[in-house]
PDB file of N, CA, C and O in Angstrom:
ATOM      1  N   MET A   1       3.198  -5.427   2.728  1.00  0.00           N
ATOM      2  CA  MET A   1       2.032  -4.617   2.466  1.00  0.00           C
ATOM      3  C   MET A   1       1.866  -4.371   0.969  1.00  0.00           C
ATOM      4  O   MET A   1       0.753  -4.447   0.448  1.00  0.00           O
ATOM      5  N   ASP A   2       2.960  -4.079   0.278  1.00  0.00           N
ATOM      6  CA  ASP A   2       2.894  -3.811  -1.149  1.00  0.00           C
ATOM      7  C   ASP A   2       2.462  -5.064  -1.916  1.00  0.00           C
ATOM      8  O   ASP A   2       1.727  -4.968  -2.899  1.00  0.00           O
ATOM      9  N   PHE A   3       2.915  -6.234  -1.469  1.00  0.00           N
ATOM     10  CA  PHE A   3       2.523  -7.487  -2.110  1.00  0.00           C
ATOM     11  C   PHE A   3       1.020  -7.720  -1.974  1.00  0.00           C
ATOM     12  O   PHE A   3       0.378  -8.176  -2.920  1.00  0.00           O
ATOM     13  N   LYS A   4       0.458  -7.415  -0.816  1.00  0.00           N
ATOM     14  CA  LYS A   4      -0.977  -7.606  -0.605  1.00  0.00           C
ATOM     15  C   LYS A   4      -1.789  -6.697  -1.528  1.00  0.00           C
ATOM     16  O   LYS A   4      -2.813  -7.120  -2.065  1.00  0.00           O
ATOM     17  N   ARG A   5      -1.350  -5.475  -1.712  1.00  0.00           N
ATOM     18  CA  ARG A   5      -2.052  -4.561  -2.620  1.00  0.00           C
ATOM     19  C   ARG A   5      -1.967  -5.054  -4.062  1.00  0.00           C
ATOM     20  O   ARG A   5      -2.946  -4.995  -4.806  1.00  0.00           O
ATOM     21  N   THR A   6      -0.803  -5.535  -4.445  1.00  0.00           N
ATOM     22  CA  THR A   6      -0.632  -6.060  -5.796  1.00  0.00           C
ATOM     23  C   THR A   6      -1.521  -7.277  -6.013  1.00  0.00           C
ATOM     24  O   THR A   6      -2.160  -7.409  -7.057  1.00  0.00           O
ATOM     25  N   LEU A   7      -1.557  -8.153  -5.037  1.00  0.00           N
ATOM     26  CA  LEU A   7      -2.400  -9.343  -5.127  1.00  0.00           C
ATOM     27  C   LEU A   7      -3.874  -8.961  -5.205  1.00  0.00           C
ATOM     28  O   LEU A   7      -4.623  -9.542  -5.990  1.00  0.00           O
ATOM     29  N   LEU A   8      -4.290  -8.002  -4.409  1.00  0.00           N
ATOM     30  CA  LEU A   8      -5.676  -7.546  -4.433  1.00  0.00           C
ATOM     31  C   LEU A   8      -6.017  -6.924  -5.787  1.00  0.00           C
ATOM     32  O   LEU A   8      -7.085  -7.183  -6.342  1.00  0.00           O
ATOM     33  N   ALA A   9      -5.116  -6.110  -6.312  1.00  0.00           N
ATOM     34  CA  ALA A   9      -5.351  -5.475  -7.610  1.00  0.00           C
ATOM     35  C   ALA A   9      -5.438  -6.515  -8.728  1.00  0.00           C
ATOM     36  O   ALA A   9      -6.202  -6.345  -9.678  1.00  0.00           O
ATOM     37  N   ALA A  10      -4.665  -7.578  -8.616  1.00  0.00           N
ATOM     38  CA  ALA A  10      -4.702  -8.636  -9.626  1.00  0.00           C
ATOM     39  C   ALA A  10      -5.943  -9.507  -9.488  1.00  0.00           C
ATOM     40  O   ALA A  10      -6.429 -10.040 -10.485  1.00  0.00           O
ATOM     41  N   ALA A  11      -6.462  -9.661  -8.285  1.00  0.00           N
ATOM     42  CA  ALA A  11      -7.602 -10.547  -8.048  1.00  0.00           C
ATOM     43  C   ALA A  11      -8.946  -9.886  -8.330  1.00  0.00           C
ATOM     44  O   ALA A  11      -9.918 -10.587  -8.610  1.00  0.00           O
ATOM     45  N   LEU A  12      -9.030  -8.576  -8.265  1.00  0.00           N
ATOM     46  CA  LEU A  12     -10.315  -7.895  -8.465  1.00  0.00           C
ATOM     47  C   LEU A  12     -10.944  -8.153  -9.836  1.00  0.00           C
ATOM     48  O   LEU A  12     -12.128  -8.485  -9.891  1.00  0.00           O
ATOM     49  N   PRO A  13     -10.214  -8.016 -10.937  1.00  0.00           N
ATOM     50  CA  PRO A  13     -10.854  -8.307 -12.231  1.00  0.00           C
ATOM     51  C   PRO A  13     -11.342  -9.750 -12.328  1.00  0.00           C
ATOM     52  O   PRO A  13     -12.384 -10.014 -12.926  1.00  0.00           O
ATOM     53  N   PHE A  14     -10.604 -10.669 -11.751  1.00  0.00           N
ATOM     54  CA  PHE A  14     -11.014 -12.074 -11.754  1.00  0.00           C
ATOM     55  C   PHE A  14     -12.301 -12.258 -10.968  1.00  0.00           C
ATOM     56  O   PHE A  14     -13.181 -13.007 -11.393  1.00  0.00           O
ATOM     57  N   ALA A  15     -12.425 -11.596  -9.844  1.00  0.00           N
ATOM     58  CA  ALA A  15     -13.636 -11.708  -9.024  1.00  0.00           C
ATOM     59  C   ALA A  15     -14.843 -11.149  -9.765  1.00  0.00           C
ATOM     60  O   ALA A  15     -15.931 -11.719  -9.687  1.00  0.00           O
ATOM     61  N   PHE A  16     -14.668 -10.046 -10.480  1.00  0.00           N
ATOM     62  CA  PHE A  16     -15.780  -9.477 -11.242  1.00  0.00           C
ATOM     63  C   PHE A  16     -16.167 -10.373 -12.414  1.00  0.00           C
ATOM     64  O   PHE A  16     -17.343 -10.445 -12.769  1.00  0.00           O
ATOM     65  N   SER A  17     -15.207 -11.049 -13.013  1.00  0.00           N
ATOM     66  CA  SER A  17     -15.541 -11.935 -14.129  1.00  0.00           C
ATOM     67  C   SER A  17     -16.321 -13.150 -13.649  1.00  0.00           C
ATOM     68  O   SER A  17     -17.144 -13.682 -14.393  1.00  0.00           O
ATOM     69  N   LEU A  18     -16.083 -13.593 -12.437  1.00  0.00           N
ATOM     70  CA  LEU A  18     -16.841 -14.720 -11.899  1.00  0.00           C
ATOM     71  C   LEU A  18     -18.295 -14.345 -11.669  1.00  0.00           C
ATOM     72  O   LEU A  18     -19.185 -15.166 -11.891  1.00  0.00           O
ATOM     73  N   SER A  19     -18.550 -13.136 -11.234  1.00  0.00           N
ATOM     74  CA  SER A  19     -19.928 -12.731 -10.980  1.00  0.00           C
ATOM     75  C   SER A  19     -20.717 -12.603 -12.275  1.00  0.00           C
ATOM     76  O   SER A  19     -21.926 -12.833 -12.277  1.00  0.00           O
ATOM     77  N   SER A  20     -20.072 -12.247 -13.362  1.00  0.00           N
ATOM     78  CA  SER A  20     -20.790 -12.125 -14.627  1.00  0.00           C
ATOM     79  C   SER A  20     -20.947 -13.464 -15.325  1.00  0.00           C
ATOM     80  O   SER A  20     -21.747 -13.574 -16.254  1.00  0.00           O
ATOM     81  N   ALA A  21     -20.216 -14.476 -14.912  1.00  0.00           N
ATOM     82  CA  ALA A  21     -20.311 -15.784 -15.542  1.00  0.00           C
ATOM     83  C   ALA A  21     -21.643 -16.453 -15.261  1.00  0.00           C
ATOM     84  O   ALA A  21     -22.036 -17.360 -15.994  1.00  0.00           O
ATOM     85  N   ALA A  22     -22.338 -16.037 -14.237  1.00  0.00           N
ATOM     86  CA  ALA A  22     -23.603 -16.658 -13.880  1.00  0.00           C
ATOM     87  C   ALA A  22     -24.751 -16.172 -14.758  1.00  0.00           C
ATOM     88  O   ALA A  22     -25.835 -16.755 -14.711  1.00  0.00           O
ATOM     89  N   GLN A  23     -24.555 -15.142 -15.544  1.00  0.00           N
ATOM     90  CA  GLN A  23     -25.615 -14.615 -16.389  1.00  0.00           C
ATOM     91  C   GLN A  23     -25.833 -15.519 -17.600  1.00  0.00           C
ATOM     92  O   GLN A  23     -24.924 -16.222 -18.040  1.00  0.00           O
ATOM     93  N   ALA A  24     -27.050 -15.487 -18.124  1.00  0.00           N
ATOM     94  CA  ALA A  24     -27.376 -16.287 -19.296  1.00  0.00           C
ATOM     95  C   ALA A  24     -26.689 -15.712 -20.538  1.00  0.00           C
ATOM     96  O   ALA A  24     -26.549 -14.498 -20.684  1.00  0.00           O
ATOM     97  N   LEU A  25     -26.274 -16.597 -21.408  1.00  0.00           N
ATOM     98  CA  LEU A  25     -25.672 -16.202 -22.675  1.00  0.00           C
ATOM     99  C   LEU A  25     -26.791 -15.876 -23.653  1.00  0.00           C
ATOM    100  O   LEU A  25     -27.708 -16.678 -23.833  1.00  0.00           O
ATOM    101  N   GLU A  26     -26.729 -14.716 -24.283  1.00  0.00           N
ATOM    102  CA  GLU A  26     -27.777 -14.302 -25.208  1.00  0.00           C
ATOM    103  C   GLU A  26     -27.353 -14.578 -26.644  1.00  0.00           C
ATOM    104  O   GLU A  26     -26.305 -14.115 -27.094  1.00  0.00           O
ATOM    105  N   ILE A  27     -28.181 -15.338 -27.357  1.00  0.00           N
ATOM    106  CA  ILE A  27     -27.944 -15.633 -28.764  1.00  0.00           C
ATOM    107  C   ILE A  27     -28.888 -14.774 -29.585  1.00  0.00           C
ATOM    108  O   ILE A  27     -30.090 -14.733 -29.322  1.00  0.00           O
ATOM    109  N   LYS A  28     -28.341 -14.086 -30.582  1.00  0.00           N
ATOM    110  CA  LYS A  28     -29.150 -13.223 -31.445  1.00  0.00           C
ATOM    111  C   LYS A  28     -29.077 -13.738 -32.880  1.00  0.00           C
ATOM    112  O   LYS A  28     -27.994 -14.006 -33.400  1.00  0.00           O
ATOM    113  N   PHE A  29     -30.232 -13.870 -33.505  1.00  0.00           N
ATOM    114  CA  PHE A  29     -30.326 -14.247 -34.909  1.00  0.00           C
ATOM    115  C   PHE A  29     -30.896 -13.060 -35.674  1.00  0.00           C
ATOM    116  O   PHE A  29     -31.817 -12.396 -35.200  1.00  0.00           O
ATOM    117  N   ALA A  30     -30.357 -12.798 -36.838  1.00  0.00           N
ATOM    118  CA  ALA A  30     -30.888 -11.757 -37.712  1.00  0.00           C
ATOM    119  C   ALA A  30     -31.094 -12.357 -39.097  1.00  0.00           C
ATOM    120  O   ALA A  30     -30.274 -13.142 -39.574  1.00  0.00           O
ATOM    121  N   ASP A  31     -32.195 -11.979 -39.734  1.00  0.00           N
ATOM    122  CA  ASP A  31     -32.512 -12.491 -41.064  1.00  0.00           C
ATOM    123  C   ASP A  31     -33.117 -11.364 -41.886  1.00  0.00           C
ATOM    124  O   ASP A  31     -33.864 -10.536 -41.365  1.00  0.00           O
ATOM    125  N   ILE A  32     -32.795 -11.338 -43.153  1.00  0.00           N
ATOM    126  CA  ILE A  32     -33.326 -10.315 -44.048  1.00  0.00           C
ATOM    127  C   ILE A  32     -34.784 -10.584 -44.384  1.00  0.00           C
ATOM    128  O   ILE A  32     -35.521  -9.663 -44.735  1.00  0.00           O
ATOM    129  N   HIS A  33     -35.201 -11.836 -44.280  1.00  0.00           N
ATOM    130  CA  HIS A  33     -36.569 -12.215 -44.637  1.00  0.00           C
ATOM    131  C   HIS A  33     -37.563 -11.799 -43.554  1.00  0.00           C
ATOM    132  O   HIS A  33     -37.198 -11.688 -42.383  1.00  0.00           O
ATOM    133  N   PRO A  34     -38.812 -11.569 -43.941  1.00  0.00           N
ATOM    134  CA  PRO A  34     -39.824 -11.143 -42.968  1.00  0.00           C
ATOM    135  C   PRO A  34     -40.248 -12.279 -42.045  1.00  0.00           C
ATOM    136  O   PRO A  34     -40.027 -13.453 -42.342  1.00  0.00           O
ATOM    137  N   ALA A  35     -40.855 -11.916 -40.933  1.00  0.00           N
ATOM    138  CA  ALA A  35     -41.385 -12.920 -40.005  1.00  0.00           C
ATOM    139  C   ALA A  35     -42.386 -13.793 -40.748  1.00  0.00           C
ATOM    140  O   ALA A  35     -43.175 -13.297 -41.553  1.00  0.00           O
ATOM    141  N   GLY A  36     -42.353 -15.086 -40.479  1.00  0.00           N
ATOM    142  CA  GLY A  36     -43.230 -16.027 -41.157  1.00  0.00           C
ATOM    143  C   GLY A  36     -42.573 -16.723 -42.336  1.00  0.00           C
ATOM    144  O   GLY A  36     -43.079 -17.739 -42.813  1.00  0.00           O
ATOM    145  N   TYR A  37     -41.455 -16.193 -42.812  1.00  0.00           N
ATOM    146  CA  TYR A  37     -40.716 -16.831 -43.898  1.00  0.00           C
ATOM    147  C   TYR A  37     -40.133 -18.139 -43.363  1.00  0.00           C
ATOM    148  O   TYR A  37     -39.758 -18.200 -42.192  1.00  0.00           O
ATOM    149  N   PRO A  38     -40.046 -19.198 -44.199  1.00  0.00           N
ATOM    150  CA  PRO A  38     -39.619 -20.508 -43.683  1.00  0.00           C
ATOM    151  C   PRO A  38     -38.292 -20.517 -42.921  1.00  0.00           C
ATOM    152  O   PRO A  38     -38.175 -21.201 -41.904  1.00  0.00           O
ATOM    153  N   THR A  39     -37.297 -19.775 -43.393  1.00  0.00           N
ATOM    154  CA  THR A  39     -36.025 -19.781 -42.659  1.00  0.00           C
ATOM    155  C   THR A  39     -36.149 -19.079 -41.312  1.00  0.00           C
ATOM    156  O   THR A  39     -35.511 -19.479 -40.339  1.00  0.00           O
ATOM    157  N   VAL A  40     -36.958 -18.049 -41.257  1.00  0.00           N
ATOM    158  CA  VAL A  40     -37.171 -17.332 -39.998  1.00  0.00           C
ATOM    159  C   VAL A  40     -37.907 -18.226 -39.007  1.00  0.00           C
ATOM    160  O   VAL A  40     -37.567 -18.263 -37.825  1.00  0.00           O
ATOM    161  N   VAL A  41     -38.911 -18.941 -39.490  1.00  0.00           N
ATOM    162  CA  VAL A  41     -39.657 -19.864 -38.630  1.00  0.00           C
ATOM    163  C   VAL A  41     -38.723 -20.947 -38.086  1.00  0.00           C
ATOM    164  O   VAL A  41     -38.797 -21.298 -36.909  1.00  0.00           O
ATOM    165  N   ALA A  42     -37.843 -21.476 -38.946  1.00  0.00           N
ATOM    166  CA  ALA A  42     -36.897 -22.504 -38.511  1.00  0.00           C
ATOM    167  C   ALA A  42     -35.924 -21.955 -37.471  1.00  0.00           C
ATOM    168  O   ALA A  42     -35.617 -22.636 -36.493  1.00  0.00           O
ATOM    169  N   GLU A  43     -35.442 -20.743 -37.670  1.00  0.00           N
ATOM    170  CA  GLU A  43     -34.520 -20.134 -36.708  1.00  0.00           C
ATOM    171  C   GLU A  43     -35.209 -19.863 -35.377  1.00  0.00           C
ATOM    172  O   GLU A  43     -34.608 -20.042 -34.318  1.00  0.00           O
ATOM    173  N   GLU A  44     -36.466 -19.432 -35.425  1.00  0.00           N
ATOM    174  CA  GLU A  44     -37.216 -19.214 -34.183  1.00  0.00           C
ATOM    175  C   GLU A  44     -37.405 -20.525 -33.430  1.00  0.00           C
ATOM    176  O   GLU A  44     -37.284 -20.567 -32.206  1.00  0.00           O
ATOM    177  N   GLN A  45     -37.705 -21.598 -34.167  1.00  0.00           N
ATOM    178  CA  GLN A  45     -37.874 -22.906 -33.532  1.00  0.00           C
ATOM    179  C   GLN A  45     -36.556 -23.382 -32.928  1.00  0.00           C
ATOM    180  O   GLN A  45     -36.542 -23.943 -31.832  1.00  0.00           O
ATOM    181  N   LEU A  46     -35.452 -23.162 -33.637  1.00  0.00           N
ATOM    182  CA  LEU A  46     -34.137 -23.513 -33.106  1.00  0.00           C
ATOM    183  C   LEU A  46     -33.866 -22.757 -31.812  1.00  0.00           C
ATOM    184  O   LEU A  46     -33.363 -23.330 -30.846  1.00  0.00           O
ATOM    185  N   GLY A  47     -34.197 -21.484 -31.795  1.00  0.00           N
ATOM    186  CA  GLY A  47     -34.003 -20.677 -30.591  1.00  0.00           C
ATOM    187  C   GLY A  47     -34.816 -21.192 -29.422  1.00  0.00           C
ATOM    188  O   GLY A  47     -34.310 -21.278 -28.303  1.00  0.00           O
ATOM    189  N   LYS A  48     -36.081 -21.540 -29.667  1.00  0.00           N
ATOM    190  CA  LYS A  48     -36.929 -22.080 -28.602  1.00  0.00           C
ATOM    191  C   LYS A  48     -36.369 -23.390 -28.065  1.00  0.00           C
ATOM    192  O   LYS A  48     -36.392 -23.633 -26.859  1.00  0.00           O
ATOM    193  N   THR A  49     -35.868 -24.230 -28.961  1.00  0.00           N
ATOM    194  CA  THR A  49     -35.285 -25.506 -28.546  1.00  0.00           C
ATOM    195  C   THR A  49     -34.024 -25.289 -27.717  1.00  0.00           C
ATOM    196  O   THR A  49     -33.833 -25.949 -26.696  1.00  0.00           O
ATOM    197  N   LEU A  50     -33.166 -24.370 -28.148  1.00  0.00           N
ATOM    198  CA  LEU A  50     -31.937 -24.086 -27.403  1.00  0.00           C
ATOM    199  C   LEU A  50     -32.239 -23.559 -26.004  1.00  0.00           C
ATOM    200  O   LEU A  50     -31.609 -23.972 -25.031  1.00  0.00           O
ATOM    201  N   VAL A  51     -33.196 -22.652 -25.907  1.00  0.00           N
ATOM    202  CA  VAL A  51     -33.562 -22.084 -24.606  1.00  0.00           C
ATOM    203  C   VAL A  51     -34.119 -23.172 -23.696  1.00  0.00           C
ATOM    204  O   VAL A  51     -33.769 -23.236 -22.518  1.00  0.00           O
ATOM    205  N   ALA A  52     -34.984 -24.027 -24.236  1.00  0.00           N
ATOM    206  CA  ALA A  52     -35.590 -25.086 -23.428  1.00  0.00           C
ATOM    207  C   ALA A  52     -34.553 -26.107 -22.970  1.00  0.00           C
ATOM    208  O   ALA A  52     -34.582 -26.549 -21.822  1.00  0.00           O
ATOM    209  N   ASP A  53     -33.640 -26.483 -23.860  1.00  0.00           N
ATOM    210  CA  ASP A  53     -32.644 -27.503 -23.526  1.00  0.00           C
ATOM    211  C   ASP A  53     -31.523 -26.987 -22.637  1.00  0.00           C
ATOM    212  O   ASP A  53     -30.821 -27.781 -22.009  1.00  0.00           O
ATOM    213  N   SER A  54     -31.342 -25.673 -22.571  1.00  0.00           N
ATOM    214  CA  SER A  54     -30.234 -25.120 -21.782  1.00  0.00           C
ATOM    215  C   SER A  54     -30.610 -24.854 -20.330  1.00  0.00           C
ATOM    216  O   SER A  54     -29.750 -24.478 -19.533  1.00  0.00           O
ATOM    217  N   ASN A  55     -31.862 -25.040 -19.974  1.00  0.00           N
ATOM    218  CA  ASN A  55     -32.328 -24.794 -18.602  1.00  0.00           C
ATOM    219  C   ASN A  55     -32.011 -23.375 -18.128  1.00  0.00           C
ATOM    220  O   ASN A  55     -31.587 -23.174 -16.990  1.00  0.00           O
ATOM    221  N   GLY A  56     -32.218 -22.410 -18.996  1.00  0.00           N
ATOM    222  CA  GLY A  56     -32.018 -21.015 -18.619  1.00  0.00           C
ATOM    223  C   GLY A  56     -30.611 -20.487 -18.812  1.00  0.00           C
ATOM    224  O   GLY A  56     -30.356 -19.316 -18.529  1.00  0.00           O
ATOM    225  N   ALA A  57     -29.688 -21.315 -19.286  1.00  0.00           N
ATOM    226  CA  ALA A  57     -28.321 -20.846 -19.507  1.00  0.00           C
ATOM    227  C   ALA A  57     -28.215 -20.005 -20.780  1.00  0.00           C
ATOM    228  O   ALA A  57     -27.250 -19.260 -20.949  1.00  0.00           O
ATOM    229  N   LEU A  58     -29.197 -20.118 -21.671  1.00  0.00           N
ATOM    230  CA  LEU A  58     -29.208 -19.361 -22.915  1.00  0.00           C
ATOM    231  C   LEU A  58     -30.505 -18.576 -23.039  1.00  0.00           C
ATOM    232  O   LEU A  58     -31.558 -19.020 -22.580  1.00  0.00           O
ATOM    233  N   THR A  59     -30.420 -17.414 -23.659  1.00  0.00           N
ATOM    234  CA  THR A  59     -31.611 -16.674 -24.076  1.00  0.00           C
ATOM    235  C   THR A  59     -31.496 -16.462 -25.576  1.00  0.00           C
ATOM    236  O   THR A  59     -30.411 -16.590 -26.143  1.00  0.00           O
ATOM    237  N   PHE A  60     -32.597 -16.143 -26.214  1.00  0.00           N
ATOM    238  CA  PHE A  60     -32.630 -16.065 -27.672  1.00  0.00           C
ATOM    239  C   PHE A  60     -33.445 -14.856 -28.113  1.00  0.00           C
ATOM    240  O   PHE A  60     -34.519 -14.592 -27.572  1.00  0.00           O
ATOM    241  N   LYS A  61     -32.931 -14.126 -29.095  1.00  0.00           N
ATOM    242  CA  LYS A  61     -33.664 -13.013 -29.701  1.00  0.00           C
ATOM    243  C   LYS A  61     -33.593 -13.160 -31.215  1.00  0.00           C
ATOM    244  O   LYS A  61     -32.532 -13.436 -31.776  1.00  0.00           O
ATOM    245  N   MET A  62     -34.726 -12.974 -31.863  1.00  0.00           N
ATOM    246  CA  MET A  62     -34.806 -13.061 -33.322  1.00  0.00           C
ATOM    247  C   MET A  62     -35.106 -11.686 -33.886  1.00  0.00           C
ATOM    248  O   MET A  62     -36.026 -11.007 -33.428  1.00  0.00           O
ATOM    249  N   PHE A  63     -34.334 -11.276 -34.879  1.00  0.00           N
ATOM    250  CA  PHE A  63     -34.531 -10.000 -35.561  1.00  0.00           C
ATOM    251  C   PHE A  63     -34.794 -10.302 -37.034  1.00  0.00           C
ATOM    252  O   PHE A  63     -33.862 -10.498 -37.814  1.00  0.00           O
ATOM    253  N   ALA A  64     -36.065 -10.336 -37.403  1.00  0.00           N
ATOM    254  CA  ALA A  64     -36.445 -10.662 -38.778  1.00  0.00           C
ATOM    255  C   ALA A  64     -36.720  -9.390 -39.569  1.00  0.00           C
ATOM    256  O   ALA A  64     -36.913  -8.316 -39.000  1.00  0.00           O
ATOM    257  N   GLY A  65     -36.734  -9.531 -40.880  1.00  0.00           N
ATOM    258  CA  GLY A  65     -37.099  -8.417 -41.744  1.00  0.00           C
ATOM    259  C   GLY A  65     -36.017  -7.374 -41.926  1.00  0.00           C
ATOM    260  O   GLY A  65     -36.309  -6.260 -42.360  1.00  0.00           O
ATOM    261  N   GLY A  66     -34.786  -7.700 -41.609  1.00  0.00           N
ATOM    262  CA  GLY A  66     -33.690  -6.760 -41.802  1.00  0.00           C
ATOM    263  C   GLY A  66     -33.714  -5.560 -40.880  1.00  0.00           C
ATOM    264  O   GLY A  66     -33.193  -4.502 -41.231  1.00  0.00           O
ATOM    265  N   VAL A  67     -34.312  -5.704 -39.701  1.00  0.00           N
ATOM    266  CA  VAL A  67     -34.445  -4.563 -38.789  1.00  0.00           C
ATOM    267  C   VAL A  67     -33.108  -4.074 -38.236  1.00  0.00           C
ATOM    268  O   VAL A  67     -33.016  -2.941 -37.765  1.00  0.00           O
ATOM    269  N   LEU A  68     -32.086  -4.900 -38.287  1.00  0.00           N
ATOM    270  CA  LEU A  68     -30.777  -4.481 -37.778  1.00  0.00           C
ATOM    271  C   LEU A  68     -29.948  -3.763 -38.834  1.00  0.00           C
ATOM    272  O   LEU A  68     -28.869  -3.250 -38.534  1.00  0.00           O
ATOM    273  N   GLY A  69     -30.439  -3.722 -40.060  1.00  0.00           N
ATOM    274  CA  GLY A  69     -29.699  -3.061 -41.124  1.00  0.00           C
ATOM    275  C   GLY A  69     -28.765  -4.018 -41.824  1.00  0.00           C
ATOM    276  O   GLY A  69     -28.795  -5.226 -41.585  1.00  0.00           O
ATOM    277  N   SER A  70     -27.930  -3.469 -42.695  1.00  0.00           N
ATOM    278  CA  SER A  70     -27.031  -4.333 -43.453  1.00  0.00           C
ATOM    279  C   SER A  70     -25.609  -4.189 -42.982  1.00  0.00           C
ATOM    280  O   SER A  70     -24.713  -4.846 -43.512  1.00  0.00           O
TER     281      SER A  70
END
């Protein structure tokens, strides 16, 4: 009985990690330059390409203009 409880306690974190593995990976880009700046435009295009090529396995967020701080 004690072995079964130990096995269950050891298996629970593994089971929870499997359920979260199905979620999309979120990629975040931050740039000090404002939206429309050439590097920001290139990063946004890269993000769109990654999302399209990953078939939903990746998501992308762009934070331009230093909105996240330094």
